[in-house]
N, C-alpha and C positions, 0 to 999 in steps of 0.2 A: 480387736486385732492385737496379737501378741507382739512383743518388741522386735523379734526377728522379722516378722512379716512387714512391720512398719518400716524397718530399715531397708528391706529389699524394695518396697514400694517407693520409698523416697529416692532410692538410687535409680530406679527406672525413670521416675519423673525427671530427675536431674539429668540423666543420660539423654532423654528425649528433648529436654529443654523446650517444652511446649510454651509458646508465647501467645498471648492474647492482646488484642489491640482494638481500640474503639476509634471510629471516625465519626465525629459528632458535629452537629449544627449546620451541615450543608444541605442543599437541596439535591436530593439523590434522584438520578434518572431511572425510572422504573420500567421504561418502555412505552408506557402510556402517557407519561408526563413527568413532572418533578414533584417530589414530596420530601418534607423535612423528616429525616429518619437518622437513626444511628446504625452504622454498619459495624458489626462485630466480626473481627478477623481472628481466626485461630491458625497459627503457623502461617501457611501461605494461601489459605482458602478463606472465602467468605463463609462465616458460620451462620449468621443471623442478620436480618434486617428488622429493626425494632422501632416502632413509633414511640417517642417519648424516651424514658429511661432504658438503659441497655441491659439491665438485669444484674446478675449477682456479682460480676467481677468488680473489684475495687478500682475506681478511677484515680489514676495518678498522672503526674506530668509525663512520665515515661511511657505510659500505655494509652495515652489519648492524643489524637490529632484533631485540632480544631479546624473545621472547614467553613467557618463562618464567612458569609458573603460570597461563597462559591457554589457553582454547580458541580456536582460530583457525578462524573460520567464514566462508562467503561473505558478502559485503555483502548486506544484506537488500533485497528489492525490494518496495516498497509500491505495489500496483496501484490504490490507491483513496485519493486525497487531493484536497482542494479548497484550493488555495493562492490562489485569487481574483484572480490577476494576469492581465491588467490590469483596471483599473476599480474594484476593491474592495481595493486594497492595504492600506487602513487596517484591514481585517479580518485580513490576514495578509501575503500577498505571498510570492513564491518565494524571496526572499533570506532572510527570517526562517524561513519554513517549511522550506527546505532545511537551514538551520542547525540547527533543532531535530531534523530527521530524522537528520542526520549524528551528532548527539550520542547518538542512540539506536541507531546502527549501521546505519541505512538509507543505501544508496549510490545507489539508483535509485528514482524515483517515477513514477507515471503520473498526470498532472493531469487531473481531470475537466473536462468541457466547460461546466459551469455553476457559478455563483457568481462567476466572472469577469464582467466587463461590457464589451462584450456577450458573450453566450454563444457558444461555438464551434459554430455551427450553419450556417455557410456558408464558402465558400472564402476570402473576403476576411478574415473574422474569424480564421480559422485562420492565414493567412499573417501577419496583423498580430500575432497572439499569438506566433507563432514568432519574429518579428523582435524584438518587445518583450522577450522573455525572454532573449535572447542575452546572455551574460556576467553574468547576475544570480544564477545558481544555484551553490551549493556542491557539488551532486551532479548526477548524470546524470538525465535525465527524458525521458518521452515524453508525448504529448498524446492524450487521448480526443477523438473527434468526437461531437457530439450529433445523434441522429436523433429528430425531434420531429414533432408533428402539423402544424407549419407548413412544414417543409422536405421532407417525404416526396415531394411532387409533383415536385420538381426532381431527377430521377434522374441527369441528366448531372452536375450539380454535386456530388451525393453521391459519384458515381464518382470525380470529380477529388479530392475531399477524402479519399477512402479511401486514396489513395497516401501521405498525410501523417499519418495517425492510427494509433495502436496498435490501436484497436478502436472499436466504436460503443457509446454508452450511451443508454438510453431509460428513461423512467418510465412505469409503468402507473397511477400516481396523481399528483396534483398535486405539482409539484416545489417550490413555494414561490418560484420565480423566474419573473417575468412573461414573459420571452422564451424560456422553455424549457417548451413545452407538452407535457403528457403524451399518451400514445398511447391512443386508444380501442381496444376489442377488434378493431374492423375495421382501424384504423391498424396495429395490431401485426402483422397478417397481411402488410401491405405492407412493414413494417420487416424482418420475417423474410426475405422474398424478396430485398430489397435487400442485406441483410447476406450472404446466401448468394451472390448475384451477385458481391459484392466479395471473397468468401472471407475475410471478417472476422468476428470474434466479435461477437455482440450481447450486451451486458451489460444486465441489467434490475433496476431497483428494482421489486420485485414485491409490491405491495399492491393489492387490488381496490378501485378508486376508488368504485364505487357503494356498497359496504359502508361505506367510511370516511365518505362524505358523509352517508349515512343515520344512522350511529351517532354522528357528531359532532353532528348536529342534535338527536338525542335526548338526548345527554349534556350539551348546553348548555342544555337547557330548565329545569333546576333549579339556579338560582344558589346555593342554599344547600348543594349537594353539594360535597364536597371536589373541587376542580378537577383535582388530580393523579390521583385515582382515575378521574375522568371521562375524562381524556386517555387513560389506559391502556385504558379500556373502549372508546374510539372507534377503536382500531387493534388488534383482536384477532388472534390467530394464525390464525383462520379466514380473515381477509382476505389474509394471506400464502399460505395453503394454496390458496385459490381462484385467486389470480393465478398461482402457480407451476404448478398443474395445467393451466390453460388454455395457458400459454406452452409447457409441455412437449408438449402435444398438437400445437401448431403447429410446434415444432422437429422433432418426429418426422415431420410431414407434409412440411415443406419442406427438411429436411436441414440446418437452420441450426445453426451452432456457437453454443451458448448459455452464458452465464455469469451466475449469480445472485449479486448482491452482498448483503452484510450480512443473511444469513438468521439468524433469531433462535430458531428452534424445531427440536428434533430430529425432530418429526413431519414437518416440511416437508423436512428433509434426507433423511428416509427415502423420501419421494416421489421426490426427485431421484436417490437411489441406485437405486431400482427402474427409473427411466428409463435410467440409465447401463447397467444390466444388460440392458435391452431393445435397446440399440444407439443411443440418443440421444446426440449429441455435446454433453455438458453437464458443466459444472463448477460448484462452489459455494464461495463465500467466506463466512466469518463474521468478526467483529471482536472485538478484545480486550474491549471493554466488555460484550459479551454473555456473555463467559466469566469476567468478574471481578465485575461489578456485577449487581444484580437489582432488581426493582421496589420492594423495601423501601428500597433506597438512593435511588431516584428519589423515593419518597414523602417521604423525610426531607430530601434535598438540593435537590429541585426542578429548576429550569430548567437548571442546570449539567449535569444528566444527561438532559435532554430530547433524544430522537432519534427517528427513524422508520425502521423499526419501533421501538416503545418497548422498554425493558428488560422482561424477563419474570420470572415467579416463579422461586425458587431451584431448583425441580425441573426447570425447563427448562434452567437453567444447567448443572446436573449432567448432564442428558441430552445437552447439546452436548459436554461433555467425554467422555462415552461414545462419541459419534459420532467425536470426535477420535481416541480410543484405537482405534477400529475402522477408521480409515482412510477415513471417509466424507466428510471435509472436505478440500477441495483446496488452498485458499489462505486466508491471513490478510491482511486489509487494515485499515488504521487507520480508514478513513472520517473522516479528520481534516477537520472542518468548522467552522472558527473564525468568530468574529464579535466585534464590540465587546462589552465586558462589559455596557454599558448595554442591549444587546439581550437579555440574559438577565435583567436586573433590571426586569422588567415587572410590572404589577399583576395580570396574568392569565397563567396558564400557556399559554393558547391563543395569546397574542400573542408569547410568547418565541421566539427563534430556536431551531430544532431542529438541534443539531449538537454534537459532542464534540471538544475539543482533546486529541489523544492521540498524534500522530505520534512524539513523543519517547519515549513510553512504550508502544510496541507490543510490544517483545520482552522487556523486563525482567519484566513480569507474566506473559507467556506462559512464559518459562523457569522462573520461580518456581513457577508452578502445575504445570507438567509435572514438575519435580523433586519437588514435594510429593506429586503423585499417582503418582509412579513410572512415568510414561510416558517411554520412551526418547527422548532428545533427537534421535536419528537419525530418529525418526518425526515430530518437531515441526518441526525446522529446514527441511526441504524446503518447508513451507507458505509460507515467506517467501523461498525461494531458487529451487531447481531446478524446483519445480512451477510457479511463476509464469513463470519463463523459458521452460519448455517450452510452457506453454499459450499464451503471447503471442509465441512465435517469436523470442525473443532469446537462445536457448540457445547460439548461436554466439559470444556475447560475455559473457553474464552468468549468474549462478546457481550456479556450481560453482567449486571450487578445482581447476583442471585446466589443463594446458599449452595455450597458445594463447588462453585467455580473458582478459578484463580482470582486472587484479590488484586486485579489490575485496575487501577483507578486513576482518573485525572481530575484535578481540581481546577476549574476555570472561573476566572473573575470576569464579569461583564462590566465592572466599574473601573478597570484599569486598562491602560493601553500598552501595546508592544511596538517598539520601533525596530524595524529590521535593519540593523546597522552591521557593518563588517565585524565590529567588536563582539556582537552577539552570536555570530555564526558558529555552528558546531561542525560544519563541513571541513574536510581536509583542505580543500582549495577554496579560499575565502572570496567567493563571488556568488551572486544569485540575481535573477531578474526581480526578486522581491526586495532588493536593497532599497532603502529609503522609504518604504511603505510604512504607514502607521496603522495598526490594527486596533480596533476598539475593544478587544478582548485580550486576556492574558492567561497563559498556563502558569498556575502557581505551584503545583506539585504534580509529579508523576510517580505512581506506585506500581511496582512489579511484584506480583506474588507476595503482597503484604509488606514490602519494604519501599521506603521512599528512595527513588533512584535519581530524582531531580527535584530541586525547588529553585524558585527564581532568585533567591538570595545567595545560595551557596553553589549553584550549578549542578552538574552531574557528578554523582559519587564515583570514586575510583573503582569500586567493586564491579566486576563484570560477571553477573549472575545469569545472563541469558543462556537458555538451553534450546536445543533443536527439538522441535515438536515431532 
């Protein structure tokens, strides 16, 4: 190599600033289990997984991260959050929401199309939201599009939106947001057809609206009745069952890819499992709060645990874990739905905002419960990693520790505890039903695309390097 070529080559290397990093001494999740391996990261991608020594690069303090004593797992993907940006940032915002997520080991979120204001139900709102969120997030993100009773007629605009959203979201019951209208049974047929045309998943909040309206009216008639019991009675499992059954019939008819969010009952999951076996393209999510809390917790704690569908009896919680152990649940999503605390402190449970702040505490209770119930972690971890990536077509970037994918990693200690105290919360509004809980696991570090964005000693970095997928 002549001197000029060497100078030019060195300039190119300097300009690109190629970085190499080793993650050593951890037990790395391979999909089939855990293995002691070295992960070699080049720039923001996983380059190699090596048993033993990592190869030719010189190990220094600057380019080696010691994962001793930790499980090293893929960064978690939470396909169900409401970060409320833009328009209701005082409820959360992507800056604080992504901070809390990173603290819990989540490196990618899918932000729902409602609770921001305006809702993401047309192309202008979608483009404005994308622009607004730029450079605000600590972690990577994708955006849901909303398919509602008011935008179904505009098929051309929906087709344009489909290019920029991860999937579609619709409600079969009132959403609680004025500009996000639920779908009637007839509307749902059109939504199924549109989603099929776009080759996008249609996710459904599945509760039968007519049942809820009727039962709510009945249960509000007696003001002396315990309001919390009345709220539970207004949204029974039967309303979920009826909505899911109807949607499954339509999905089978139209060939739509369907995803049910926050299913709360093993009976309903059984219906979905039967549909899968018959060839329906369907997946199901449940949430940590349906696996940790029950209706007795709601009756005792009140609005801080109000959600829809509501928490269920303990036998339903145990049934969900049986479904989990049997492989019938596909994904776990936090359904992080924050608000001002004043919106929980209402005189009537009917007026309180329904939603749970939990994105920071999605995986600590999941891992705790799995370990306690002797469910192998290799069975639980894909519900927040590879299963989500596969279903939503981002497996070329996310969801596994594999060469060529983004170096999104979480270091988890099984030998240290985490106390969910107010001082530890990353949320904008400092409250959560998880407050006071002690978890037997701890997130030590979170890495996004090869950079440590959180460690338990220094907190979340100031850099906001999250990008829209």
